[in-house]
N, C-alpha and C positions, 0 to 999 in steps of 0.2 A: 432772707434766704430765698424768697420767692418760691418757685415751684421745684427747687432743687432737691433730690432725694437725701434722706438721712443716712442710707447705707447704699453702697453702690459696688458692684463687681463689674468694672468697665469693659473687660475683655469677654465676659460671659454674657453681657448685655442684660444683666439683672439689676434693677433699681427698687429700692424699698423706700417709699415716701415717708412712712412713719412707723417707728417700732418703739413702743414704750417699754421701760424696765418694769413698770407697775401694771399688774393684771387688773387689780380691783382693790377697793378698800373695805375693812371690816372694823366697825367702830372708829373710824377715823385713821386706822393703821394701814399703811400700804402693804399689799401682798404682791411680792415680786414674781415675775416669770421665772427667775432663777430657782427659787424655792419650789415653784410648781413643777418645773421640768425634772428637778433632782428627784421629788417625790414620785413623779411618774416613772422614772428610770428604776427607783427601787421597787416600786410595785410590779412593773413588768419583769424585772429580773427575778423577783420572788415567784411570780406566776410560772415563769419558765423553769426555775429550779424545782418547784412542786411537780410540775409535768414530768420532768426528768427523773425525779425520785419515784413517782409511780410507775414509770416505765422500767426502772431497774430494781423494782421490788423493795424500795426503801419506805421508811415512814415519812410522809410529807410534813407531818407536824415538827419534826426536828428541824426543818428549814424554816418554818415560821418562827420557831424559837430563836434560831440563829439570826434571822433577819432583825427580830425585835431588839436583841441585845446588840447585834452587829452594827446597825445604823447609829445607836446611840453612842457607842464606843468609836465607831468610824469617825464621827463628827469630832469627838474629842481628840482622837489621834491625828485627824487632819489639821486641827487647830493647833495642837502641840507642836507638831512638826514645823508649822509655818512660823509660830512664835520663837521656837527655839533657834531657827535659822534667820530670823529677822528681829532679833532681841532689841536692836537699837530703836526700834519703833515703839517698844513697850517699856523700856527701862525706866523712863521717867514718869510713867503713868501705868501702873500694874493693872488697873481696873479696865484698861483698854482690851485686855486679853479676852474679856467676856463680851466685848461688843462685836458679836458675830455678824450683825446686820452691816457692819462696815466692810465686811469681806475678809479674806485671809484664811482660806482653807487650802491644805496641799494634799493632793489625792494619794501620794505615797504614804503619808501618815495614816490616812484612812485605810489603806490596803493592809499596812502592817498591823493596825489595831484589829481589823477584821480577821486576819489569819490568827492572831492571838486568841481572839474569841472562839474560833473554830477549834483550836487546839485545846482550850480549856473545856469546851462543851463536849467534844468527842471523848476526851478522857473521862469526864464525869459520867457520860452516858455509855461508856464502853463500846463506842462506834469506832470504825476505821476512819482515821483522819483523812487518809489519801482518797478514799472512795468519796468522802464528803466534799474534799478539795476538788476532785474531778468534776463532780456534779455541779458544784457552785461556780467553777471557773467561767464556762460560757455564760452563765447568768450575770456574773459580775462584769463581763464585757459588755453584755447588752445593756446594763445600766450605765456603763461609762460612755457608750456610744450616744445614748440619749442625753446624759447629764452634761456632756461637753457643749451642748447647744445652749445651756444656761449662760456659758461665757459670751456667746454671741449676743444674747439679750442684754447682758451686762456690759458690753463693749470692752472686754478684757481678754487677757491670755491670747494676745496677738503677737506676731513676730515684727521684725524690723522692715524697712522699706523694701519693697519689691514691685517689679512690673511684669511678673509672669502672668500666665493664664489666669490663675486664681487670685490675683491681686484684689484687695478689698479696700474700700474707702469708707471711713467713718468721719462723721462730722467732727472736727477738731474740738468744738466747744462741748461736745458730749462725751469726750474721752477724759478720763482723770488718771493722773500719775503716769503719763506716757513718758518714755524716755527721751531724753534731749536728741538722741540720733533720729528718733521717729519725728519729732517736732521740726527738726531741721529740713526734713524732706517733705514738709506739708505742701499741699497743692491748692491753688486758689483757682476755682472755676466760677465764672459769672459772679465774682464777688464773694463766693462761699468758699471757706477754708476746710480742707479734708486732710487726714492723714492717710497714706496708702501703705498697706502692710500685708504680710503674710497672715492668712487666717488660719493660724495654727490650731485653733479649736476644730476647724474642719478637717485639716490633715489628720489629727489624731482620731477624730470620729470615724473617718473613712478607713484609717489604718486598722482601728479596732473592729470595724465591720469585716475587713478582710481576714483578720485573725479569728474572729467569731466563726465565719464560715468554714474556715480551715479546721477549727476544733471540732465542729460538727461532723465533718468528713472523717477526722482522725478517730473519733469515738468508735467507728466500726472496726477499726484496726488496732485498738488498745490492747497492749500486751500486759500491763501491769498497773496496779493502782498508783496514782500520782502522775502518770504519764501525760494526761491531759492538762493538769495543773502546771507540769513542768513546761509544756509547750505554751501555755498562756503566759507564764512568766517570761520565757524566752522571747516570744513574739511581741508582747506588750513592751518590755524593756528595750529591745532593739528599736522599735518605733519611737519610744519616748526619748531614747538617747539622741537621735538625729533632730527630732521635732524640738526639744528643749534647747538645742543649739541655735534655733531660729528665733526664739523668744527674747524679748528685751526685759522681761520682768522675772528672771530667774532668782531663786534664793542661792546665795553665794557662800562658799568657804574660800576666803582669799581670792584668787582669780579663777576659781573652778565653780561650775554650777553644780549645786548639791544633787539635784535629780539626775544629772548626767553620770556623775560619779556612782550614784546608787544603782543606775540603770546597768552600768558596766559591771558592777559587783553581781547583780541579779542575773545578767547574761552568763557570767562565768559559773555562778551557782547552778543555773538551770541546765547548762550543758553538762556539767559534771554529774548532776542528778539523773538526767536522761541517759547518759553513758552508763552509769552504775545500774540503773533500773534494767536497761536492755542487756547488759552483761550478765546480771543476776538471773534474768530470765532465760538466757541462753544456756547458762550453767544448769538450769533445772530441767532442759529439754535434752 
């Protein structure tokens, strides 16, 4: 390989000579950057939620409790979502379902599980679900913005071939389970083979950042509980619908990408909810 970089954004002039998936070892076990980045995203999201809870006169301890339960069940939900829609990978070996270190988490499954946890918790504690959802939505986005960079370290969640401004090259030998369409467009430079793809992890991280800033601005104009959460669902689902279309590792139902279909459903649901909330608010004034 010589002095060739492992990761390369040719049109941006960015070259990364070495980027290991492993951060360090504990008792001979690898600790991956992916897990560290996800954990950092969760902690920062929780810190932001606590700050917002204090600002709005809520009990911050509620968000600590939600985070503790939410993280556990979000991982379970993300795994179940992935397993259900890629059952052919596990049908002959059920125990592989528990092999989380091999990857296989779907963020929509985590979001669904997280929302269910908030529903159960708020009902048990007699809290306003929509107020909690509004408080948690920007925090959740913050965690997603950071968490997507775990995919960068893992060399995963990328799109098909592109030569646009953000085109990204990975060493072909470091990428596992790349789609045939990606491998067909591999590039050889000075004897080193690369794949050149859409960095969809970057697209989603930047899109989420834009939605995060928008939600912060909209908080000052909030008219009803659930409005911020509705805009979160609308904004995230719109972005995910088009970004998912660029990826080559989608979970599929027939010829349709599961996450694209689910995103369309969420967009419709969010639009209906925001329309209803605004109409109800107008009727009260």
